[in-house]
N, C-alpha and C positions, 0 to 999 in steps of 0.2 A: 758080818757086816761089819767095818768096820768105826767104832767109834763116832768119827765126826763124820762120817756120812746118818746115821744115825741119828742122834743129833740134829742137826742139821736139816732131815726128813720133819724126826720128831716135832722139832718144833716150826715147821711151816708148816704136815698135817695141822696141828694143836691154832693156833692161830693168821695165818693170813686168809685166811675169807673173814673166822669171827671176829677180829682183830689188825685188820693191815694197818695201823698207825704203830702198831704194837711189833706188826709185826716186820713195818721199814724202820723202827731202833733196834730190833735182834738185830738182822739181817746185819744192820750198819754194827753194833757189836762186836759180832763175830769179826764181822774183818776187821775193825779195828786189833783187836784180839790178837789176828793170826796178824797181821804187820810187824805187833812186837811179842811174837809168844817166843822169839829167839831169846830175852833176858830172863827163862824161867828153862833153860835148858832140856831135859829132859820131860818134862813136869809141859812141852807147850800143847800137844795133843787135850789133854785135859783138859788146860785154861779153854783151845778155844771148844773143847765141848760142852762146858759148862757157862759160856758169853757167849752159847748157841739155845745152850738152856737155861739160862736165867732168871728168863717170865715168864716163863711156861704154869707159873701158877699161877695169871691172869687169865686162861683159857679156861673160857664159862665151864667147859666141860669136866676143867679141874678140881675150879673152884671148889674150898670146903670154907675154909673156916675163913673167909675171907680179905686174910693174911698168904697175899700171894709167894713169898720167898716160904711159911712152912709147908702150903698146899703145895708148890713144886716140888720142893726138896721129897715130904715123906710120898707123893707119887710118882718118884724115879726111881724109891725104892719100892715101889708095890708093883714099877712097869720091869724092875731084874736089873739098875741101872747103882753102878758102886756105889757104896755111903759116901766114903769119902768123894763122888762130884756131887751128892745129894748134901752135903755138907756144905762145901761150896753155892752152890748155889741156899741153898738154905741161910748164908752167912753174909753174901756178897754185899754191898756194899750198905756196911751197917746195919746192916737189919735186926742186928738186935737193940738195937735202940727203938725201934714201931716194937719188936715184941713187945717191948719191954710196955708202951702206951696203951699195947692194945691189951695188955693180962695176960700175954704171951708168953714170957720172957724167961721164964723159969722149966720149960715143956718145953719151947724151941733150943733151950741146955740141955738138958735132959734126954731126948732130941737124936741131937744135931755137934758132932764139935765144934768147935772154931777156929779154923787153920789160920792161924799169922804166918804168911809167907809171900815170899815175890809172885807165887799163885793165883792168891787173895786179896794182894794185893792189888795187882797185874788187869782182875776178872773186875775189878772197882772200878782202875780207872778206866776200862774201857767202859764199861756202864755212866757212869758218871763223865765222861768227858764228848756224850751221847746224846744230840737233841732227845726228844719224840720221832720226828721225822727223818734222823739219822746225819743229822748234821752234827760238825764240831763243834764245839762248845771245852772255852774254858770251863772249870767244879763254878766258879764261880755265877759265869754266864746259866751254866743245869739250875744252881738249886735258884737264885730270882727268874727262870721260867717255870721250874716246880709251882714257889711260891704263886708267882703270878693266875698259874691254871689251875692249882688248887684253894687258892686263898688264907688269909692269916688267920684262921682259926680254926681251918684242915689239920685231922690227926699227920698227915705226911706235912706237913708246913711244920709240924709243933718236933717232930720226932729231929728233924734237917736241922733245927737251932743248935738241938742236943747231941744231935750226930756231924755237923760242922770240924770239929773238931781231928776227928781220927780220921773220915776225908779225906781229909787237906794229908792227913802225915802218912795214909795209908799213896795218895795221889803224885806227894813228894818223893816218895825212896821207888815206884816204880819210873820219877821220872828223871832221879839218880845214874840209875839201873842204864836205864835208854842216854845218860851220857856218858858211860864210862865203857 
């Protein structure tokens, strides 16, 4: 089966009924990734597949550690996905910062290499400019929404305080590629 069809079907099967709001976000992230995929050339399919699967680790039947990036990546490897696709999921949107706060930084780094590429930047861009209901947001609006949703002391809010600068850099690199 075609990688994109498989990714979309997997995401729908695990998220649509169990987590409909997350499913709305994932569909919109995948649509955005598809619309900008031309900037990554031959990697367009990988970008879009990663966008479909970036939040698969939230699915109740996939959760293991409670850290969705790692849980999703591990599950993808067990399901036969490429290690590269799993690594893009594992490290999407500054996940290494959250991993450190959860005491899983060494585990994440050992199991999945962090890729720095136009593809990873574009995945971060698509995720972090899409709100929880699929709406378009600026990165600043998305981070404000996260702070409001989780509260000021939540681990997710705390990790974004640390991860903001590299996130803004990845988004800027993607915006620059889009304007070329």
